[in-house]
C-alpha positions as CSV (number, residue, x, y, z in Angstrom):
1,M,50.7,200.7,65.4
2,M,52.7,197.8,65.8
3,P,54.1,195.9,63.3
4,L,52.6,192.0,64.0
5,R,56.8,189.5,63.5
6,Y,57.6,192.8,66.4
7,L,54.5,191.6,68.7
8,M,55.7,188.0,67.4
9,Q,58.6,188.6,68.6
10,S,57.4,190.1,72.1
11,V,55.7,186.7,72.4
12,G,58.2,184.8,72.2
13,V,57.5,183.5,68.4
14,V,61.0,184.9,66.1
15,E,60.7,184.8,62.2
16,N,63.4,182.5,60.9
17,P,67.0,183.7,60.2
18,G,68.5,182.9,57.4
19,R,65.6,182.3,54.8
20,K,64.8,183.8,51.7
21,C,61.7,185.4,52.0
22,L,59.4,188.0,50.5
23,P,59.0,191.0,52.3
24,G,56.5,190.8,54.9
25,K,56.4,187.9,54.1
26,E,58.5,186.0,56.9
27,R,58.4,182.7,57.7
28,L,58.2,182.5,61.6
29,R,59.2,179.8,63.8
30,T,58.8,178.0,67.0
31,R,61.8,176.6,68.3
32,R,62.1,178.4,70.4
33,P,60.0,177.9,73.8
34,I,57.1,180.5,74.3
35,S,57.8,181.8,78.4
36,S,55.0,183.2,79.8
37,P,54.5,182.7,83.8
38,E,52.9,179.4,83.6
39,G,55.6,178.0,82.3
40,H,57.2,177.2,78.2
41,F,56.0,176.4,75.1
42,F,58.4,174.2,73.5
43,A,58.0,171.6,70.7
44,G,54.3,171.0,71.5
45,V,54.3,170.2,75.2
46,F,53.5,173.0,77.8
47,H,55.6,171.9,80.5
48,N,55.4,174.1,84.3
49,P,58.0,173.7,85.8
50,G,55.6,173.8,88.8
51,I,54.1,170.7,88.0
52,P,55.3,167.5,89.4
53,P,56.4,165.1,86.5
54,I,54.3,162.7,85.4
55,T,56.3,159.3,87.3
56,M,56.0,155.8,86.4
57,T,55.9,152.8,88.6
58,Y,55.0,149.7,87.8
59,F,53.0,146.7,89.7
60,H,52.0,143.7,89.0
61,L,47.6,143.1,90.0
62,I,47.6,139.1,91.3
63,H,43.7,137.7,91.5
64,L,43.9,135.8,94.9
65,P,41.9,134.1,95.4
66,S,43.6,132.0,92.3
67,N,47.1,133.2,92.6
68,R,46.9,134.1,89.4
69,R,49.1,137.3,87.8
70,V,46.7,139.3,86.1
71,A,48.7,142.0,84.4
72,Q,51.6,144.7,84.0
73,V,50.0,147.8,85.7
74,T,51.0,151.3,85.3
75,R,50.6,153.6,89.0
76,A,49.0,157.0,88.7
77,D,51.0,159.3,90.8
78,N,49.6,161.4,90.7
79,W,46.8,164.3,90.1
80,L,48.0,165.0,86.4
81,A,48.8,161.5,85.9
82,K,45.3,160.1,87.2
83,G,43.9,163.0,84.9
84,W,45.0,162.2,82.1
85,G,44.7,158.2,82.0
86,V,45.5,156.9,78.7
87,L,44.0,160.1,76.5
88,G,46.1,159.7,73.9
89,R,47.5,155.8,73.9
90,P,46.8,154.1,70.8
91,G,45.3,151.3,73.4
92,L,46.1,149.0,76.4
93,L,46.4,145.5,75.2
94,V,45.7,142.6,77.6
95,G,47.6,141.8,80.5
96,E,47.6,146.1,80.5
97,G,46.7,148.6,82.4
98,L,46.5,151.1,84.4
99,W,46.1,151.5,88.8
100,L,44.3,154.9,89.4
101,P,43.8,155.1,93.3
102,G,42.3,156.9,95.1
103,V,38.9,157.4,92.3
104,A,36.7,156.3,91.8
105,S,34.9,157.2,89.0
106,V,36.3,157.6,85.3
107,H,35.4,158.5,81.6
108,T,36.3,157.6,77.8
109,I,35.7,160.5,76.8
110,G,38.1,160.3,73.6
111,V,39.5,157.0,74.5
112,R,40.0,155.5,72.1
113,F,39.5,151.9,72.6
114,A,37.5,149.9,74.7
115,L,38.8,149.1,78.8
116,D,38.0,146.5,81.1
117,L,36.6,148.5,84.6
118,L,37.7,147.1,88.3
119,F,37.0,149.2,90.9
120,L,38.3,148.0,94.4
121,D,38.3,148.7,97.8
122,D,40.4,149.8,100.4
123,K,41.4,146.6,101.7
124,L,42.3,145.7,97.6
125,H,38.4,143.3,97.7
126,T,36.1,143.2,94.4
127,L,33.4,145.7,94.2
128,R,32.3,145.9,90.9
129,V,33.5,144.9,87.4
130,D,33.0,145.6,84.1
131,S,34.5,144.7,81.2
132,T,34.5,146.1,77.4
133,V,33.5,149.5,78.5
134,M,33.4,151.3,75.5
135,P,34.9,154.5,74.1
136,G,33.2,157.7,74.5
137,R,31.2,156.6,77.1
138,P,30.4,160.5,79.8
139,L,31.1,158.9,83.2
140,V,31.3,155.2,84.6
141,G,31.8,154.9,88.7
142,L,31.5,153.0,92.0
143,P,30.6,155.9,95.2
144,G,32.7,154.1,97.9
145,A,35.4,152.5,95.7
146,A,39.0,153.6,97.0
147,H,40.9,152.0,94.0
148,T,40.1,152.0,89.8
149,L,42.4,149.8,87.7
150,E,41.6,150.2,83.9
151,L,42.7,146.8,82.4
152,G,43.1,146.1,78.4
153,A,39.5,145.7,77.2
154,G,38.8,141.1,77.2
155,T,41.6,141.3,80.4
156,L,39.8,139.1,82.4
157,A,37.6,137.1,80.2
158,A,41.3,135.7,78.0
159,L,43.1,134.4,81.1
160,Q,39.1,132.3,82.0
161,L,39.0,134.5,85.8
162,P,36.2,134.1,87.4
163,V,36.3,137.6,89.3
164,K,33.7,138.1,91.9
165,T,32.2,140.6,94.1
166,G,34.5,140.4,97.0
167,D,37.8,139.0,95.3
168,G,40.8,140.1,97.0
169,W,44.1,141.6,94.5
170,R,47.6,142.2,95.3
171,L,49.9,144.8,93.4
172,E,53.4,143.6,94.0
173,R,55.8,146.6,92.6
174,A,57.3,144.6,89.0
């Protein structure tokens, strides 16, 4: 049978050179990337060169009936950004959000904070508004929605903005 340290070296984990330790108790380090056919694991982050990087494009969300800027939103440009959404973020501030084009439903499992959800059609007209959606909801959606906006909880209430079904919106590049 192959010793454990040689097996670990074969997958990219190597013993820590230069440090003294008891025989058989080699310390391990993972600062060198562990390579696999799927990509590289380095410092806790998995990187696959075949997956497009998450890009950040910022837009101002403007409510057309009142002509007021409601929030600055980040557009999720690819499937990875759409799938990840707001997971891992500590929170969204009032006036901050995420625009998910082509997404009709979201979940809040694993999200640490409440959200205001805005569902829009393909012409950016309001279909439905869900205020203060709490974390842990398995699915919140609207069949037929072409865009979903995840806003910090209380964004629409803080602006005292009455949003009705059919209200138009505009997204301008920031």
